C-alpha positions as CSV (number, residue, x, y, z in Angstrom):
1,M,5.0,-13.0,20.3
2,D,7.7,-14.6,18.0
3,A,12.1,-14.2,17.9
4,G,10.6,-10.3,16.2
5,G,9.0,-9.3,19.5
6,F,5.7,-8.1,20.8
7,H,3.0,-6.5,17.8
8,V,0.4,-5.1,19.0
9,D,-2.2,-3.6,16.6
10,I,-5.2,-1.6,18.9
11,R,-8.0,-0.1,16.4
12,D,-10.2,2.6,17.4
13,V,-12.8,4.6,15.2
14,D,-9.9,6.8,14.4
15,G,-8.0,4.2,12.9
16,L,-5.4,1.6,13.5
17,H,-2.5,1.8,15.7
18,R,0.0,-0.1,15.3
19,L,3.3,-1.6,18.2
20,W,5.9,-3.1,18.0
21,F,8.6,-4.0,21.3
22,P,11.8,-5.8,19.6
23,G,12.4,-7.0,23.6
24,G,9.4,-9.1,24.2
25,D,6.5,-8.0,26.5
26,A,4.7,-5.1,26.7
27,P,7.0,-2.7,29.4
28,L,5.5,-0.9,32.1
29,K,7.6,2.3,31.3
30,A,7.8,2.4,27.5
31,A,9.8,4.5,26.1
32,I,9.9,5.8,22.3
33,L,12.9,5.3,19.9
34,I,12.5,7.3,16.5
35,P,14.7,7.0,13.6
36,L,15.8,10.7,12.7
37,D,15.1,10.2,8.8
38,A,13.5,11.1,6.0
39,H,10.1,10.1,7.2
40,L,10.5,11.6,10.9
41,P,7.1,14.2,10.4
42,E,5.3,10.9,9.0
43,R,6.5,9.1,12.9
44,I,5.6,12.6,14.7
45,Q,2.4,12.3,13.5
46,S,1.3,8.7,14.1
47,L,3.0,9.1,17.5
48,Q,0.5,11.8,18.6
49,R,-2.0,10.1,17.3
50,W,-0.9,7.0,19.9
51,H,-0.3,9.7,22.7
52,R,-3.6,10.8,22.1
53,W,-5.1,7.7,22.3
54,L,-3.2,6.7,25.4
55,L,-4.6,9.9,27.2
56,I,-8.3,8.6,26.0
57,Q,-8.2,11.5,24.4
58,A,-9.9,11.7,20.3
59,S,-6.7,10.2,18.6
60,V,-8.1,12.3,15.5
61,P,-8.2,10.5,11.7
62,V,-4.9,9.4,10.2
63,P,-4.3,13.0,8.3
64,R,-5.3,13.1,4.4
65,W,-1.8,13.4,3.4
66,Q,-0.6,10.0,5.3
67,R,-3.8,8.2,3.1
68,F,-4.4,7.2,0.2
69,S,-6.8,9.0,-2.6
70,P,-9.6,6.3,-4.2
71,Y,-8.0,6.4,-6.9
72,R,-4.2,5.6,-5.4
73,I,-6.2,2.2,-4.1
74,H,-7.6,1.3,-7.7
75,R,-5.1,2.1,-9.2
76,F,-2.9,-0.5,-7.0
77,S,-5.6,-2.9,-7.3
78,L,-5.7,-3.1,-11.2
79,M,-1.7,-3.3,-10.6
80,L,-1.5,-6.5,-8.2
81,R,-4.1,-8.4,-10.2
82,A,-2.7,-7.5,-13.6
83,W,0.8,-8.6,-11.7
84,D,-1.0,-12.0,-10.5
85,G,-2.3,-12.9,-14.1
86,V,0.7,-12.3,-16.3
87,S,2.7,-14.2,-13.6
88,K,0.4,-17.3,-13.7
89,G,0.6,-17.5,-17.1
90,A,-2.2,-16.1,-18.3
91,S,-1.6,-13.7,-21.0
92,R,-1.5,-9.9,-21.8
93,Q,-4.4,-10.2,-23.7
94,E,-6.7,-12.2,-21.1
95,V,-5.6,-10.2,-18.1
96,A,-7.2,-6.9,-20.4
97,S,-9.8,-9.1,-20.7
98,V,-10.6,-9.7,-17.7
99,L,-9.7,-6.1,-15.6
100,W,-11.6,-4.0,-18.5
101,N,-13.8,-5.4,-21.1
102,P,-15.0,-9.2,-21.8
103,A,-14.4,-7.8,-25.7
104,L,-10.7,-7.6,-25.9
105,N,-10.3,-11.9,-25.9
106,K,-11.7,-11.6,-29.1
107,L,-9.9,-9.4,-30.7
108,R,-7.6,-10.3,-33.4
109,S,-3.3,-10.1,-33.6
110,I,-3.5,-7.0,-34.7
111,D,-6.6,-5.2,-33.4
112,W,-4.7,-6.5,-30.1
113,K,-0.9,-4.8,-31.1
114,N,-2.9,-1.3,-31.7
115,C,-5.5,-1.1,-28.8
116,P,-5.2,1.2,-26.1
117,E,-5.9,-1.1,-23.4
118,R,-2.9,-3.0,-25.2
119,R,-0.9,1.0,-24.0
120,R,-2.6,1.1,-20.3
121,L,-1.5,-2.8,-19.3
122,H,2.0,-2.3,-20.3
123,R,2.0,1.3,-18.1
124,L,0.5,-0.9,-15.7
125,L,2.8,-3.5,-15.3
126,K,5.7,-1.3,-15.1
127,A,4.4,0.8,-12.4
128,A,3.8,-2.7,-10.8
129,Q,7.3,-3.9,-11.2
130,Q,9.3,-1.0,-10.4
131,L,6.9,-1.0,-6.6
132,I,7.9,-4.7,-6.9
133,K,11.5,-4.1,-7.0
134,D,11.8,-1.0,-4.8
135,G,9.3,1.9,-5.2
136,Y,7.2,0.1,-2.2
137,L,9.3,2.8,-0.4
138,R,7.5,5.5,-2.0
139,L,4.5,3.7,-0.2
140,L,5.6,5.7,3.2
141,K,5.2,9.1,2.1
142,P,1.6,8.8,-0.2
143,D,2.0,12.2,-1.5
144,S,5.6,12.3,-3.4
145,E,4.8,11.0,-6.2
């Protein structure tokens, strides 16, 4: 426990339940406070899953609309790897050669300028920058793109 309260992660076969008790210890009689904001449906769904778990019922898997598709997981992975590479000082051509094709590192400058992987990397880095700036909030609702 720290100044941020008491955090608990409970995993069952259907997923992970994350709880936060801001006042400290886990209470014996708990109440639930749900902000009435744009993410209310997601919060209620998570609460229902957790309540079913408390009642020793199957908590059911996380709904499909709350999960990332394999494509988005792969894209996020590429974004992170590309951003890390460039921020550590690697050239964009080196990053592209690591991510997609080692032969890209041997291209002449003029060929690299016209290479589709160069434009693809640019789009990836732009998307990563938007997520870092404030777009990560969109991740709270995976189907929002």
